N, C-alpha and C positions, 0 to 999 in steps of 0.2 A: 759380222757379215750375215749370220743367220737372222738376227733381229732386223737388219735392213731389208733382207729378202722378204720377211714376213710383212713388213710395213708396205712394201711395194705391191704385194699380192692382196692386201686387206680389202681393197675396193672391189676385187674380183670374187671374194668369198660370198657364198649364199647369204642373203639378208635373213635375219631372224624374223623380220616382219615381211610377209608376202602379200599383205592386203594394202597395196600402194596405188595412189592416184598421182597424176602428173598434170593437173589442170594449169598450174601457173606456168611451168616451163613450156607446155604445149602452146599456150596462148602467146608466149614470148616468141616462140619459133614461128607461129602463124602470122604474127605481126610483120615479120620479115619475109613472109612467103617461103618458109623453110619447113621441111618435113621432119617432125620429131618421131623417129622410128626406133622403137625399143630394141628390136633385133639388130638393126643396122648400126646403132650406137653402142652395142655390146652391153646393154643393161638387162637384157632378158635372154636366157639361153633357150635352146630348142626343146628343153624339157619344161619350158615356161617357169623357170626359177629366176627370180630377181636377185641381183648381187648387191653388195653394199653401196656401190656407186649409185645404183638406182634408188636405194633408200635415201641417200643424201640429196638427190635431185628431186625426190618426191615431195608431195604436200605433207607427208607424215614424218619427214625428217625431224628428229628430236634434238639435234644439236642446235645451239643458239649462238648468236653474236651479241656481245655486250658493247654498248656505245656510251661513253660518259664524257661530259664536259665539266671541267673543274675550274673553280675561281682561283686565279693565281697560278703558281708554279708547282703546287703540291696537291696531294689527294685529300687535304683536310676538308674542303668545302665543295660539294656537288652543286653545279648550276642546273644540270639536267642529266638524266640517266634513262637509257632505253635498252630493251632487249628485243632482238629480231629473231623470228622463228620461221619455220616452213622450209621450203626448198632452198638450197643454197643459192640458186639463181635469184629467188625473191630476196633473200638476205643481202646478196650482193647489190641488187638494185636499191634496196632500202638504205643500206650503208652509204652508197655513193650519193644518193639524194641528200641525206643529212649532212655528210661531210662537206658537200658543196654549199650548203646553207651556212655553215659555220666558218668557211674559208673566207676570211674578211678581205675586202678589196680596198686598197689605198689609192686615192686619186691625188695627183700632184699637178698643180697648175704652174707652168713655167712661162718663159717668154716665147715659147714656140706656139705655133697656131693650134696644135693639138695637145690635149692633156695627156699625161702619162698615167697609166693604170697598172697597179701591181697587186697580185693576190699574196696573202701570207705564204701560201705554198703553191707551187705550180700544180694546176689541176691534173695534168697528165701524170706527174710523179705520184700524186696521191692515188689516182685511179690504179696505176700499175702496182703500187704496194698493196692496195686492198684486194685487187683481183688475185694477186699472187698468194694471199692468205688462203683462198679457197682452192686454188690450183695445187698448191704444194704443201699444205699442212699434212701432218701425220694423223689420218682419220682413225687410226687404231687407238689413239690417246683420247681420254675423256675431257680434256681441257677445252676451254672456249676461246674462240677468236675474240680479241678485245681491241677496241679503238678508244684511246684516251686523248682528249683535247685539252691542252693547257694554254695559258697565255703566251708561252714562249716555245711551245713544241707540240708535236703530235706523236704519241707512242702507239705502235701497232704490234700486237702480239699474235703469233700463230703457233699452235702447238707443234712441237717436234723440232729436231735439229736439221741442219742441211742434209739433203739426201746423198747417199752413195759416196760419202767421203769428200764431197765438194768443200772447198774453202772459199773465203771471200776473194782471195787472189785469183783462184780459178775462174770464179764468176766474172771478175773484171776482165778476164781474157776472153770471155765469150763461151766458156765451157758450161754446159747445162746438163741437167738430169731430170727425168720425169718420175716423180714418186707416184703420181696418180694419172696414168695415161688415159684411162677411160673418161674420167672427169674432164681432163684437159681437152680430149677430143670433142666432148659435148659442148664445152664452152667455146671451142674453136668453131664448130659448126654453127653455133648460135651467135657468132660474131662478137663474142665478149673478149676474145683474145686473138692474137695473130699467129700464135704458136710457132714463132720463129726465133725465140731467145733474144729478142732485141730490147727487152724491157729495161735492163740495166743501162 
């Protein structure tokens, strides 16, 4: 219980790096005519101290996302490998862009007037799984978010276990918990998530 409480508070602790800029996320907010307010979003306190959530959203964020495409169904042969850096908002945008490039479309011509089109993976499900990596990972851990694309599957890794004792059965019933409420609030305000626990 103590460990879970520390995880939940980690994003609110003072950042060890106080020399932060927010060019990428500010531009993304501006594109949607939204105001990126450091105080209003709880990234900067009234003593002008940035917290860890601010660090992860900043251009100076040092965590990375690894993205790999493998030939076949094992890790023996790489077809492509990328590492995304910077603000977690930038990493999220970059990952979604590349995952959509490799999500193959199948077109079937039948006797109907219109063709049938199918993606290997529903775009909405992929987006939800990837966005959840940034919303719900345990940022106190040093591991990387990883997306691995195989011929027969996509594996998505996010550091940390389910928060606050959640189980898969609880999640299926609609029960949710917020490990990173500050980051979730920023992504909600930026229109990246709906923050209503409807993802599953």
